[in-house]
N, C-alpha and C positions, 0 to 999 in steps of 0.2 A: 280822793281825800284831800280836803282843803289845807293850806298852810296853817290856818288856825288850829284845826284839829291835830296836825302834826305837832304843833308847838305844846298844845295841851297834853298830848301823850308824852312827849319828852319831859315836861315838868313833872307829870304824874311819875314816870319811872325815876326821875332825879330824886324825888322825896321818897322817903321809906325804904327802898331797895338799895339805895346808893352804897351805904356803908354797913349793911347788914352783917357783914363777916368781921368787921373790926369792933370787938367788944371792949377792948382795953387798948388805949394808945398812950405811948409815953407823953410825959408833960413837956410842954413847949420849952425848948432850950433858950435861955435868956440871950439877948443881944450881946451882952458883954461876955457870955461863955463862947458864943458862936464866933464872934469876931476874933481876929488875931491883933497883935500889937499895932499893926499898921492900918487897921480899920476893918470894914466889912469884908466878907468872904466873897469873891466874884465867882458866881456859879454860871457856867457856860453850858446852856441846854441846846440841843438841836431839835428843831421842829421839822415836821413834813412840809414840803413846799407846795403841794398841789392838792390838798384835801379840803377844799371849800365846803361847808362854811366852818370847819373845825380848825384847820392849821394849814396856812398857805402864804406864799410870798406875794405881796401885792405890788411888786416892781420896785418898792423902796425899802420895805421891812417886813417882818413876819407879822401876820395878822390871822384872825380867826377866833372862834369861840374858846378854844383851850388856850390859845395865847392870852387873851384877855382874862381868863381865870387865873392863870399864873402869874400875870402881871400884878393883878390885885392881891393875889397871895403874898407876893414878895413885898408889896407894901407893907404888909403886916408883920414881916420878918426883917427888921432893921439891921440885924447882924449879916444880912446877905444882900447882894447886888446881882440882878439877873442880866445877863447877855445871851442872845439869841441868835443862832444861825439857821437857815433854812436849807434843806437838802431834799432830793428825792427819797421816797420811802425806803427803797431797796439799799440806796447808799447809806442812809441813816443807821438801817439795821446792821450793815456790814461793819460800819465804824463802831457801833455799839458792841458787836461780837468780838471785835479784834482789840477792844480796850482802849480805843483811840479817843473816845468822848466819854463824858461824864454820864449823860443822860439823853434819852431820845422821846419824843411824844408825837402822837398818841397811839402806839401800837395796842392791840388787843393782847390778852394773855393766852399763850398756846403751850400746850405741853412738849411740843418738839423745841421749845426754845428755852430748853433747861439750863442754858449759859447764863440766861438773865439771872442776876443775883438777887435782885429784889424789884418789886413794883411799888409805886405809890398806891395809896387807897384809890379804889375806883373814882374817876371824876364824872363822867356822864354815860348813861346808857343810850345806846344807838341801836336802831332798828334796821336790820339788814334785809333788803326786798330784792325780788326779781322783776324787772321791768321788761316787757315783750311788746313788739309791734301788734296791732290789732290784726294784721294780715296773718302773722303765725299764730296767734293765740285763738283765733275765730273758731276753727275747725278742730281743736284739740282739747282733750281733757288733761288739764294741767294740775292735777290733784297732788301728786307726790314728787317732790323735788330731791334729787335731780332725775329720778327714773323715767318721768314722763316727758323729759325734754330730749330724749334720744334723737340724734340727728340735727340737733339745733346749732346754729352758729351763735356764739356768745363773745361779747366784748367784756374786757376785764382790765382793771388798772394794773400795770406791771407791778408785780411783787405782791399784790394782794391776794389773800387766801380766804376770802369771805365766803366763797361759796362751799367750802368744804372739802374734806378728803374723798368723799365718794364722787363729787362732782370732778375733781382733777384725775381720780382713777378712770372715770368715763372719758376724759380728755385723753389720756394717756393711751387708752384702749381705741381711739379714733371714733368713739361713738358721740362725741361732741367736738365740734370745732371751735377752737379759742382764738381770738385775735386780741392783742394787748396794745394799749396806748397809755402814755403817762399820766394823763388828767382825765377827770369825769367829763369835761366838756367835750373833749376829744372822742371818748368812747360814745357819748350821746350823739355826736355827729355821725359815727358810724350807724347808729341806730336809725337816726332820722334818714340817712342816705340808703338804707335797705342793704347795707353791706353785712349786717348781722341781725339776727332775730331777736336777741335778749341780751340783757346787761344785768349784773349783780353789783349792787353797792348799797351804802347806807342811805336811808330815805331822806334825810335832810341835806346829804351831800348831793344827792340827785337833784332835789329842788334848787339847790344853789347852781348846779350846773345848768339846769333849764333857765334860770333866771340870766345866767351869764350869756347864754346863746340868744336870749331875747326871742324866743320863738313866737311865730303867730299863733292864735288860738287854735285854728283849724289844724296846723301841724302838730301842735301839742296834743291834741286828741287822737293822734293816729298810733299811740302807743299808751300802755297802762300797766299798773302794778298788778301781777298775776299770783304773787306768793310772798309770804313772809317767812324768812329762813330762821330768823330768831333774833334774839337780843344780844348785843355785845357791849362791854364797858371799854372805854379807853383809859389809858394810865400813862404816867410818866416811868419808863423802864430805866433801870441802872445796870449796866453790864459789868464784866470783869474789870479789875483794876491791877493788871500785872506788874506795873512799874511803881505801885503805891503812891500815885499822884494826888488822890483825893482821899487823904486820911480822915477828912471831915465829912465825907460823904453820907455816912449813916446818921451821924447826928443831925446833918441837914435833912435827910429824908424823914426822919422822925418829926422834925419840926414842920416840915411841908405837910405831912399827914394830919398833924393836929390843926393846922391852920385851914386846910381844905375841909376838914370836918366841921370846923366852927363856920366855915362859909356856907357850907351845906345847911347846917342847922339854923343859921340866920337867914336863910332864903337868897343869899347873895348870888350863888351859882344859878339859881332860877332866874333872877333879874338880869344877869349877864346874858344868858340865852335869849331872853325876850328882847332885851334892849339891842341886840345884835341885828335883829330883823326890823325892829320897828322904830329905832332912833338913829 
C-alpha cells in the first residue's frame, strides 16, 4: 500500500466518522469567561514521546500530527495557553491515573481504563495492522488474528495493547512470544534483524518508523502488512483530580471539543495531516 493511499484512507476516516457520536456539544466558552483575572489559563498537557508521526519528542520539543492539531486548537482559544511535556506512553498513563497531570494524548479509549474521567471528542482515526516478515508469512495461512499466529515471535511497543485481549492471553499462555521496545523504529529493527516474526502497530506510525530507518528498497520488501486488526481513535484523556487542582478543566474540555469539531468541519485537521507529510 502506498503512502498516498494511506493518506487518502486517513482523510476518508477523518471525515464523516470522526464525530458521529457527538450530536450536541456545549457552546464555546468565551475567552473572558475562561481566563482568570491574571490572564489566560495555562494548560499543561502531556504528550507521548515516541509515537511518530502522531506525537513524539524531536530532541527539542514535542512534535507530531496530534501536537500540531492541538497547537492550532489553542490558537483558536485565546483564554488558554498550551504547555507541552513529552513522556513515554506508560509513564504518561501512570501520571494521569494518579491525578498528577491534567491530560495526556493520544491514548485510545479502553473499557479497563474506567478511571479516565472524560475523553475529548475523537481526533483522528488510526488503522492498526500486523506487519510480518516474508519468511514467516510465506508458508502460513494468516487469515484469523491472533489464532493463526500461534508460535510467532512478536515485537510490541512497551505499554501498548493494540493487539487486543485475545493476543495477550496467548502471550500469557506461552503460545506467542513477545519482545517489547520503547519505539516503533526499535521494534522495526527487531523485525529487520529477524529477531521477531511480526509486529503490531498503527499503519502510519509504521511508515514513519520505516522512513526514520531509511531502509533500502530491497530490505523494505522483506516484510509486508498481513492483517488489519481494526480502526482506533486517538483522544486527549483527562484523569482524576484528587486535589482539585484543575477546577477549570471541564470548562476547558468543553471548549476544546467545540474547537476540534469546528476544525474537522472546516477541513483543517485533514490539511494538517497532509501537510505533515508533504510540506
